[in-house]
C-alpha positions in Angstrom: -4.9 15.4 -9.5 -5.3 15.0 -5.8 -9.1 15.2 -5.7 -11.0 12.1 -4.5 -11.9 11.1 -8.1 -8.3 11.8 -9.2 -6.9 9.5 -6.5 -9.5 6.8 -7.4 -8.6 7.0 -11.1 -4.8 6.8 -10.3 -5.2 3.8 -8.0 -7.4 2.0 -10.5 -4.8 2.5 -13.2 -2.1 1.1 -11.0 -4.3 -1.9 -10.2 -4.9 -2.5 -13.9 -1.2 -2.4 -14.6 -0.4 -4.8 -11.7 -3.1 -7.1 -12.9 -1.7 -7.1 -16.4 1.8 -7.9 -15.1 0.5 -10.7 -12.8 -1.3 -12.2 -15.7 2.0 -12.3 -17.6 3.7 -14.1 -14.8 5.5 -11.1 -13.3 6.0 -10.5 -9.6 4.6 -7.1 -8.9 5.3 -4.6 -6.1 3.0 -1.5 -6.1 3.9 1.4 -3.8 1.4 4.2 -3.6 -0.9 6.0 -1.3 -4.2 4.3 -1.6 -6.4 6.2 0.9 -9.7 4.4 0.4 -10.1 1.1 2.2 -13.0 0.0 0.0 -10.8 0.3 -3.1 -8.0 -1.7 -1.6 -10.3 -4.4 -0.3 -12.1 -4.6 -3.7 -8.8 -5.3 -5.4 -7.7 -7.8 -2.7 -11.0 -9.7 -3.1 -10.0 -10.4 -6.8 -6.3 -11.0 -6.4 -3.7 -12.5 -4.2 -2.4 -9.3 -2.6 -0.2 -8.7 0.4 -1.1 -5.3 1.8 1.5 -3.5 3.9 0.5 -0.5 6.0 3.7 1.5 6.3 3.6 4.5 8.5 5.6 6.6 11.0 5.0 9.1 13.8 8.2 10.9 12.9 7.8 14.4 11.5 9.7 14.7 8.2 8.6 18.0 6.8 6.3 16.6 4.1 3.1 16.4 6.2 1.3 18.8 3.8 1.4 15.9 1.2 -0.5 13.5 3.5 -3.8 12.2 2.4 -6.1 13.6 5.1 -8.8 11.2 4.2 -6.6 8.1 4.5 -8.5 5.1 5.9 -6.2 2.8 7.9 -6.6 -0.9 7.0 -8.7 -3.0 9.4 -7.9 -6.6 8.4 -5.6 -8.7 6.3 -2.5 -6.5 6.2 1.0 -6.2 7.7 1.6 -3.1 9.7 5.1 -1.6 9.7 5.8 1.4 11.8 9.1 2.9 10.6 9.4 5.4 13.5 12.1 3.4 15.4 12.9 0.7 12.8 15.8 0.5 10.3 15.2 -0.3 6.6 16.7 -3.7 7.2 14.4 -4.4 10.1 11.4 -3.4 8.0 12.5 -5.6 5.1 13.1 -8.6 7.4 9.6 -8.2 8.8 8.2 -8.3 5.3 10.3 -11.4 4.3 9.4 -13.2 7.5 5.7 -12.5 7.1 5.3 -13.3 3.4 8.2 -15.6 2.5 8.2 -18.2 5.3 
């Protein structure tokens, strides 16, 4: 569900699956809305994680799905604003940052 506890439970399950896959030598990409900075930072403190804060100011008609309590990252993350960027530009920014 979309309650605070429901979101926390969902994020923790995703983290557990990612951790399991990493422990089995898989490369893992997790894409989800994780609105609570403390929860993201807790996971990053235990694992080698590259956090990407992907956002836009463009209105797309799905704003009613936004996490109103989303906490923007404050440190140790890559910011990508997709408002005026193509998919290729965003991918290149990720590759340049994490695969030098």
